[in-house]
mmCIF file as gemmi writes it, N, C-alpha and C atoms, coordinates in Angstrom:
data_model
loop_
_atom_site.group_PDB
_atom_site.id
_atom_site.type_symbol
_atom_site.label_atom_id
_atom_site.label_alt_id
_atom_site.label_comp_id
_atom_site.label_asym_id
_atom_site.label_entity_id
_atom_site.label_seq_id
_atom_site.pdbx_PDB_ins_code
_atom_site.Cartn_x
_atom_site.Cartn_y
_atom_site.Cartn_z
_atom_site.occupancy
_atom_site.B_iso_or_equiv
_atom_site.pdbx_formal_charge
_atom_site.auth_seq_id
_atom_site.auth_asym_id
_atom_site.pdbx_PDB_model_num
ATOM 1 N N . MET Axp A 1 ? 1.097 17.643 39.531 1 0 ? 1 A 1
ATOM 2 C CA . MET Axp A 1 ? 2.472 18.197 38.997 1 0 ? 1 A 1
ATOM 3 C C . MET Axp A 1 ? 2.417 17.946 37.631 1 0 ? 1 A 1
ATOM 4 N N . VAL Axp A 2 ? 2.952 18.784 36.781 1 0 ? 2 A 1
ATOM 5 C CA . VAL Axp A 2 ? 3.37 18.487 35.102 1 0 ? 2 A 1
ATOM 6 C C . VAL Axp A 2 ? 4.439 18.888 34.962 1 0 ? 2 A 1
ATOM 7 N N . ALA Axp A 3 ? 5.32 18.064 34.641 1 0 ? 3 A 1
ATOM 8 C CA . ALA Axp A 3 ? 7.033 18.135 34.034 1 0 ? 3 A 1
ATOM 9 C C . ALA Axp A 3 ? 6.673 19.439 32.966 1 0 ? 3 A 1
ATOM 10 N N . GLN Axp A 4 ? 7.593 20.349 33.563 1 0 ? 4 A 1
ATOM 11 C CA . GLN Axp A 4 ? 7.788 21.66 32.292 1 0 ? 4 A 1
ATOM 12 C C . GLN Axp A 4 ? 9.072 21.747 31.967 1 0 ? 4 A 1
ATOM 13 N N . PRO Axp A 5 ? 9.581 22.321 30.688 1 0 ? 5 A 1
ATOM 14 C CA . PRO Axp A 5 ? 10.948 22.436 30.341 1 0 ? 5 A 1
ATOM 15 C C . PRO Axp A 5 ? 11.477 23.424 31.355 1 0 ? 5 A 1
ATOM 16 N N . GLY Axp A 6 ? 12.591 23.185 32.026 1 0 ? 6 A 1
ATOM 17 C CA . GLY Axp A 6 ? 12.895 23.723 33.113 1 0 ? 6 A 1
ATOM 18 C C . GLY Axp A 6 ? 12.623 23.463 34.657 1 0 ? 6 A 1
ATOM 19 N N . LEU Axp A 7 ? 12.284 22.367 34.481 1 0 ? 7 A 1
ATOM 20 C CA . LEU Axp A 7 ? 11.683 21.942 36.009 1 0 ? 7 A 1
ATOM 21 C C . LEU Axp A 7 ? 12.164 20.283 36.109 1 0 ? 7 A 1
ATOM 22 N N . LEU Axp A 8 ? 12.864 19.952 36.921 1 0 ? 8 A 1
ATOM 23 C CA . LEU Axp A 8 ? 13.41 18.774 36.951 1 0 ? 8 A 1
ATOM 24 C C . LEU Axp A 8 ? 12.938 18.018 38.527 1 0 ? 8 A 1
ATOM 25 N N . ILE Axp A 9 ? 12.122 17.026 38.062 1 0 ? 9 A 1
ATOM 26 C CA . ILE Axp A 9 ? 11.417 16.351 39.381 1 0 ? 9 A 1
ATOM 27 C C . ILE Axp A 9 ? 12.089 14.918 39.342 1 0 ? 9 A 1
ATOM 28 N N . HIS Axp A 10 ? 12.656 15.011 40.65 1 0 ? 10 A 1
ATOM 29 C CA . HIS Axp A 10 ? 13.255 13.146 40.922 1 0 ? 10 A 1
ATOM 30 C C . HIS Axp A 10 ? 12.736 12.843 41.976 1 0 ? 10 A 1
ATOM 31 N N . VAL Axp A 11 ? 12.093 11.552 42.055 1 0 ? 11 A 1
ATOM 32 C CA . VAL Axp A 11 ? 11.451 10.698 43.039 1 0 ? 11 A 1
ATOM 33 C C . VAL Axp A 11 ? 12.449 9.409 43.239 1 0 ? 11 A 1
ATOM 34 N N . ALA Axp A 12 ? 12.772 9.547 44.461 1 0 ? 12 A 1
ATOM 35 C CA . ALA Axp A 12 ? 13.533 8.499 44.965 1 0 ? 12 A 1
ATOM 36 C C . ALA Axp A 12 ? 13.074 7.77 46.275 1 0 ? 12 A 1
ATOM 37 N N . HIS Axp A 13 ? 13.364 6.476 46.524 1 0 ? 13 A 1
ATOM 38 C CA . HIS Axp A 13 ? 12.487 5.416 47.531 1 0 ? 13 A 1
ATOM 39 C C . HIS Axp A 13 ? 13.412 6.102 48.655 1 0 ? 13 A 1
ATOM 40 N N . ARG Axp A 14 ? 13.103 5.979 49.738 1 0 ? 14 A 1
ATOM 41 C CA . ARG Axp A 14 ? 13.796 6.506 51.319 1 0 ? 14 A 1
ATOM 42 C C . ARG Axp A 14 ? 14.616 5.53 51.692 1 0 ? 14 A 1
ATOM 43 N N . GLY Axp A 15 ? 13.98 4.252 51.382 1 0 ? 15 A 1
ATOM 44 C CA . GLY Axp A 15 ? 14.5 2.948 51.93 1 0 ? 15 A 1
ATOM 45 C C . GLY Axp A 15 ? 13.74 2.382 53.113 1 0 ? 15 A 1
ATOM 46 N N . PHE Axp A 16 ? 12.893 2.956 53.242 1 0 ? 16 A 1
ATOM 47 C CA . PHE Axp A 16 ? 12.066 2.296 54.599 1 0 ? 16 A 1
ATOM 48 C C . PHE Axp A 16 ? 11.525 1.149 54.124 1 0 ? 16 A 1
ATOM 49 N N . PRO Axp A 17 ? 10.905 0.016 54.658 1 0 ? 17 A 1
ATOM 50 C CA . PRO Axp A 17 ? 10.329 -1.088 53.961 1 0 ? 17 A 1
ATOM 51 C C . PRO Axp A 17 ? 8.754 -0.604 53.885 1 0 ? 17 A 1
ATOM 52 N N . LEU Axp A 18 ? 8.558 -0.889 52.316 1 0 ? 18 A 1
ATOM 53 C CA . LEU Axp A 18 ? 7.418 -0.222 51.942 1 0 ? 18 A 1
ATOM 54 C C . LEU Axp A 18 ? 6.124 -0.95 52.732 1 0 ? 18 A 1
ATOM 55 N N . THR Axp A 19 ? 6.133 -2.326 52.796 1 0 ? 19 A 1
ATOM 56 C CA . THR Axp A 19 ? 5.039 -2.965 53.826 1 0 ? 19 A 1
ATOM 57 C C . THR Axp A 19 ? 4.829 -2.622 55.397 1 0 ? 19 A 1
ATOM 58 N N . LEU Axp A 20 ? 6.294 -2.141 55.873 1 0 ? 20 A 1
ATOM 59 C CA . LEU Axp A 20 ? 6.111 -1.568 57.254 1 0 ? 20 A 1
ATOM 60 C C . LEU Axp A 20 ? 5.308 -0.02 56.877 1 0 ? 20 A 1
ATOM 61 N N . VAL Axp A 21 ? 5.705 0.581 56.212 1 0 ? 21 A 1
ATOM 62 C CA . VAL Axp A 21 ? 5.044 1.917 56.024 1 0 ? 21 A 1
ATOM 63 C C . VAL Axp A 21 ? 3.494 2.008 55.558 1 0 ? 21 A 1
ATOM 64 N N . GLY Axp A 22 ? 3.331 1.229 54.47 1 0 ? 22 A 1
ATOM 65 C CA . GLY Axp A 22 ? 1.64 0.832 54.62 1 0 ? 22 A 1
ATOM 66 C C . GLY Axp A 22 ? 0.854 0.438 55.719 1 0 ? 22 A 1
ATOM 67 N N . GLY Axp A 23 ? 1.726 -0.544 56.033 1 0 ? 23 A 1
ATOM 68 C CA . GLY Axp A 23 ? 0.773 -1.211 57.676 1 0 ? 23 A 1
ATOM 69 C C . GLY Axp A 23 ? 0.708 0.207 58.342 1 0 ? 23 A 1
ATOM 70 N N . GLY Axp A 24 ? 1.847 1.215 58.333 1 0 ? 24 A 1
ATOM 71 C CA . GLY Axp A 24 ? 1.744 2.261 59.479 1 0 ? 24 A 1
ATOM 72 C C . GLY Axp A 24 ? 0.792 2.797 59.263 1 0 ? 24 A 1
ATOM 73 N N . GLY Axp A 25 ? 0.348 3.14 57.867 1 0 ? 25 A 1
ATOM 74 C CA . GLY Axp A 25 ? -0.448 4.157 57.143 1 0 ? 25 A 1
ATOM 75 C C . GLY Axp A 25 ? -1.84 3.583 57.226 1 0 ? 25 A 1
ATOM 76 N N . GLY Axp A 26 ? -2.181 2.169 57.371 1 0 ? 26 A 1
ATOM 77 C CA . GLY Axp A 26 ? -3.51 1.834 57.228 1 0 ? 26 A 1
ATOM 78 C C . GLY Axp A 26 ? -3.684 1.763 59.296 1 0 ? 26 A 1
ATOM 79 N N . ALA Axp A 27 ? -2.991 1.402 59.554 1 0 ? 27 A 1
ATOM 80 C CA . ALA Axp A 27 ? -3.385 1.447 61.094 1 0 ? 27 A 1
ATOM 81 C C . ALA Axp A 27 ? -3.434 3.014 61.399 1 0 ? 27 A 1
ATOM 82 N N . LEU Axp A 28 ? -2.879 3.864 60.978 1 0 ? 28 A 1
ATOM 83 C CA . LEU Axp A 28 ? -3.11 5.483 61.292 1 0 ? 28 A 1
ATOM 84 C C . LEU Axp A 28 ? -4.489 5.554 60.864 1 0 ? 28 A 1
ATOM 85 N N . ALA Axp A 29 ? -4.974 5.264 59.515 1 0 ? 29 A 1
ATOM 86 C CA . ALA Axp A 29 ? -6.134 5.229 59.339 1 0 ? 29 A 1
ATOM 87 C C . ALA Axp A 29 ? -7.261 5.081 59.985 1 0 ? 29 A 1
ATOM 88 N N . LEU Axp A 30 ? -7.247 3.639 60.676 1 0 ? 30 A 1
ATOM 89 C CA . LEU Axp A 30 ? -8.05 3.094 61.737 1 0 ? 30 A 1
ATOM 90 C C . LEU Axp A 30 ? -7.964 3.91 62.968 1 0 ? 30 A 1
ATOM 91 N N . TRP Axp A 31 ? -6.745 3.823 63.57 1 0 ? 31 A 1
ATOM 92 C CA . TRP Axp A 31 ? -6.494 4.878 64.725 1 0 ? 31 A 1
ATOM 93 C C . TRP Axp A 31 ? -7.61 6.01 64.884 1 0 ? 31 A 1
ATOM 94 N N . VAL Axp A 32 ? -7.155 7.17 63.895 1 0 ? 32 A 1
ATOM 95 C CA . VAL Axp A 32 ? -7.899 8.433 63.814 1 0 ? 32 A 1
ATOM 96 C C . VAL Axp A 32 ? -9.075 8.672 63.045 1 0 ? 32 A 1
ATOM 97 N N . ASP Axp A 33 ? -9.615 7.294 62.596 1 0 ? 33 A 1
ATOM 98 C CA . ASP Axp A 33 ? -10.718 7.044 61.487 1 0 ? 33 A 1
ATOM 99 C C . ASP Axp A 33 ? -10.698 8.376 60.516 1 0 ? 33 A 1
ATOM 100 N N . VAL Axp A 34 ? -9.707 8.208 59.526 1 0 ? 34 A 1
ATOM 101 C CA . VAL Axp A 34 ? -9.747 8.789 58.6 1 0 ? 34 A 1
ATOM 102 C C . VAL Axp A 34 ? -10.232 8.066 57.36 1 0 ? 34 A 1
ATOM 103 N N . PRO Axp A 35 ? -10.388 8.69 56.511 1 0 ? 35 A 1
ATOM 104 C CA . PRO Axp A 35 ? -10.891 7.52 55.081 1 0 ? 35 A 1
ATOM 105 C C . PRO Axp A 35 ? -9.842 7.419 54.568 1 0 ? 35 A 1
ATOM 106 N N . LEU Axp A 36 ? -9.337 6.309 53.921 1 0 ? 36 A 1
ATOM 107 C CA . LEU Axp A 36 ? -7.667 5.727 53.54 1 0 ? 36 A 1
ATOM 108 C C . LEU Axp A 36 ? -7.404 6.626 52.417 1 0 ? 36 A 1
ATOM 109 N N . PRO Axp A 37 ? -8.369 7.187 51.451 1 0 ? 37 A 1
ATOM 110 C CA . PRO Axp A 37 ? -7.599 8.461 50.543 1 0 ? 37 A 1
ATOM 111 C C . PRO Axp A 37 ? -6.972 9.494 50.981 1 0 ? 37 A 1
ATOM 112 N N . TYR Axp A 38 ? -7.338 9.95 51.975 1 0 ? 38 A 1
ATOM 113 C CA . TYR Axp A 38 ? -6.495 10.853 52.696 1 0 ? 38 A 1
ATOM 114 C C . TYR Axp A 38 ? -5.327 10.205 53.16 1 0 ? 38 A 1
ATOM 115 N N . VAL Axp A 39 ? -5.311 9.296 53.605 1 0 ? 39 A 1
ATOM 116 C CA . VAL Axp A 39 ? -3.916 8.838 54.359 1 0 ? 39 A 1
ATOM 117 C C . VAL Axp A 39 ? -2.826 8.365 53.393 1 0 ? 39 A 1
ATOM 118 N N . ILE Axp A 40 ? -3.344 8.042 52.223 1 0 ? 40 A 1
ATOM 119 C CA . ILE Axp A 40 ? -2.439 7.327 50.817 1 0 ? 40 A 1
ATOM 120 C C . ILE Axp A 40 ? -1.322 8.416 50.658 1 0 ? 40 A 1
ATOM 121 N N . PRO Axp A 41 ? -1.73 9.525 50.24 1 0 ? 41 A 1
ATOM 122 C CA . PRO Axp A 41 ? -0.964 10.757 50.409 1 0 ? 41 A 1
ATOM 123 C C . PRO Axp A 41 ? 0.427 11.008 51.192 1 0 ? 41 A 1
ATOM 124 N N . VAL Axp A 42 ? -0.155 11.27 52.812 1 0 ? 42 A 1
ATOM 125 C CA . VAL Axp A 42 ? 0.853 10.678 53.842 1 0 ? 42 A 1
ATOM 126 C C . VAL Axp A 42 ? 1.818 9.731 53.695 1 0 ? 42 A 1
ATOM 127 N N . VAL Axp A 43 ? 1.251 8.502 53.756 1 0 ? 43 A 1
ATOM 128 C CA . VAL Axp A 43 ? 2.36 7.396 53.291 1 0 ? 43 A 1
ATOM 129 C C . VAL Axp A 43 ? 3.315 7.583 52.08 1 0 ? 43 A 1
ATOM 130 N N . LEU Axp A 44 ? 3.064 7.95 51.244 1 0 ? 44 A 1
ATOM 131 C CA . LEU Axp A 44 ? 3.556 8.276 49.905 1 0 ? 44 A 1
ATOM 132 C C . LEU Axp A 44 ? 4.562 9.207 50.273 1 0 ? 44 A 1
ATOM 133 N N . MET Axp A 45 ? 4.676 10.33 51.171 1 0 ? 45 A 1
ATOM 134 C CA . MET Axp A 45 ? 5.321 11.48 51.577 1 0 ? 45 A 1
ATOM 135 C C . MET Axp A 45 ? 6.34 10.572 52.339 1 0 ? 45 A 1
ATOM 136 N N . VAL Axp A 46 ? 5.702 9.627 53.141 1 0 ? 46 A 1
ATOM 137 C CA . VAL Axp A 46 ? 6.769 8.823 54.125 1 0 ? 46 A 1
ATOM 138 C C . VAL Axp A 46 ? 7.76 8.089 53.602 1 0 ? 46 A 1
ATOM 139 N N . ALA Axp A 47 ? 7.187 7.307 52.409 1 0 ? 47 A 1
ATOM 140 C CA . ALA Axp A 47 ? 8.058 6.37 51.619 1 0 ? 47 A 1
ATOM 141 C C . ALA Axp A 47 ? 8.873 6.782 50.61 1 0 ? 47 A 1
ATOM 142 N N . LEU Axp A 48 ? 8.692 7.846 50.022 1 0 ? 48 A 1
ATOM 143 C CA . LEU Axp A 48 ? 9.271 8.701 48.866 1 0 ? 48 A 1
ATOM 144 C C . LEU Axp A 48 ? 9.725 10.074 49.035 1 0 ? 48 A 1
ATOM 145 N N . ARG Axp A 49 ? 11.055 10.072 48.501 1 0 ? 49 A 1
ATOM 146 C CA . ARG Axp A 49 ? 11.451 11.656 48.722 1 0 ? 49 A 1
ATOM 147 C C . ARG Axp A 49 ? 11.338 12.299 47.188 1 0 ? 49 A 1
ATOM 148 N N . VAL Axp A 50 ? 10.475 13.126 47.099 1 0 ? 50 A 1
ATOM 149 C CA . VAL Axp A 50 ? 10.426 13.826 46.034 1 0 ? 50 A 1
ATOM 150 C C . VAL Axp A 50 ? 11.084 15.443 45.891 1 0 ? 50 A 1
ATOM 151 N N . THR Axp A 51 ? 11.949 15.405 45.033 1 0 ? 51 A 1
ATOM 152 C CA . THR Axp A 51 ? 12.561 16.569 44.562 1 0 ? 51 A 1
ATOM 153 C C . THR Axp A 51 ? 12.384 17.578 43.562 1 0 ? 51 A 1
ATOM 154 N N . VAL Axp A 52 ? 11.784 18.75 43.523 1 0 ? 52 A 1
ATOM 155 C CA . VAL Axp A 52 ? 11.23 19.837 42.649 1 0 ? 52 A 1
ATOM 156 C C . VAL Axp A 52 ? 12.674 20.874 42.097 1 0 ? 52 A 1
ATOM 157 N N . ARG Axp A 53 ? 13.277 20.975 41.088 1 0 ? 53 A 1
ATOM 158 C CA . ARG Axp A 53 ? 14.075 21.94 41.357 1 0 ? 53 A 1
ATOM 159 C C . ARG Axp A 53 ? 14.054 22.595 39.659 1 0 ? 53 A 1
ATOM 160 N N . ARG Axp A 54 ? 14.018 23.91 39.97 1 0 ? 54 A 1
ATOM 161 C CA . ARG Axp A 54 ? 14.095 24.567 38.603 1 0 ? 54 A 1
ATOM 162 C C . ARG Axp A 54 ? 15.517 25.009 37.564 1 0 ? 54 A 1
ATOM 163 N N . VAL Axp A 55 ? 15.505 24.415 36.914 1 0 ? 55 A 1
ATOM 164 C CA . VAL Axp A 55 ? 17.06 24.436 36.154 1 0 ? 55 A 1
ATOM 165 C C . VAL Axp A 55 ? 16.97 25.622 34.793 1 0 ? 55 A 1
ATOM 166 N N . ARG Axp A 56 ? 17.884 26.515 34.882 1 0 ? 56 A 1
ATOM 167 C CA . ARG Axp A 56 ? 17.921 27.316 33.621 1 0 ? 56 A 1
ATOM 168 C C . ARG Axp A 56 ? 18.822 26.59 32.311 1 0 ? 56 A 1
ATOM 169 N N . PRO Axp A 57 ? 18.167 26.665 31.297 1 0 ? 57 A 1
ATOM 170 C CA . PRO Axp A 57 ? 18.695 26.398 29.99 1 0 ? 57 A 1
ATOM 171 C C . PRO Axp A 57 ? 20.329 26.585 29.946 1 0 ? 57 A 1
ATOM 172 N N . ARG Axp A 58 ? 21.261 26.052 29.469 1 0 ? 58 A 1
ATOM 173 C CA . ARG Axp A 58 ? 22.49 26.503 29.342 1 0 ? 58 A 1
ATOM 174 C C . ARG Axp A 58 ? 22.485 27.499 27.85 1 0 ? 58 A 1
ATOM 175 N N . LYS Axp A 59 ? 23.548 28.376 28.268 1 0 ? 59 A 1
ATOM 176 C CA . LYS Axp A 59 ? 23.482 29.548 27.177 1 0 ? 59 A 1
ATOM 177 C C . LYS Axp A 59 ? 24.336 28.79 26.133 1 0 ? 59 A 1
ATOM 178 N N . ALA Axp A 60 ? 24.366 28.818 24.82 1 0 ? 60 A 1
ATOM 179 C CA . ALA Axp A 60 ? 25.208 28.138 24.007 1 0 ? 60 A 1
ATOM 180 C C . ALA Axp A 60 ? 26.23 29.232 23.556 1 0 ? 60 A 1
ATOM 181 N N . THR Axp A 61 ? 27.701 28.515 23.89 1 0 ? 61 A 1
ATOM 182 C CA . THR Axp A 61 ? 28.8 29.328 23.455 1 0 ? 61 A 1
ATOM 183 C C . THR Axp A 61 ? 29.036 29.221 21.962 1 0 ? 61 A 1
ATOM 184 N N . ALA Axp A 62 ? 29.487 30.35 21.66 1 0 ? 62 A 1
ATOM 185 C CA . ALA Axp A 62 ? 29.94 30.581 20.189 1 0 ? 62 A 1
ATOM 186 C C . ALA Axp A 62 ? 31.342 30.497 20.1 1 0 ? 62 A 1
């Protein structure tokens, strides 16, 4: 995803301990026998909150 004019992307930490979430992701990869590159996006989605909004430019008032 690439930032564009009129697109606001906000990434915030959810407050979960990253070591716990990372360990859970690693355990999930071993448990269900999934390659690690497929688990990393899932772990990031659990650990981070990504908000994408479209904003309209403000009209100039004269």
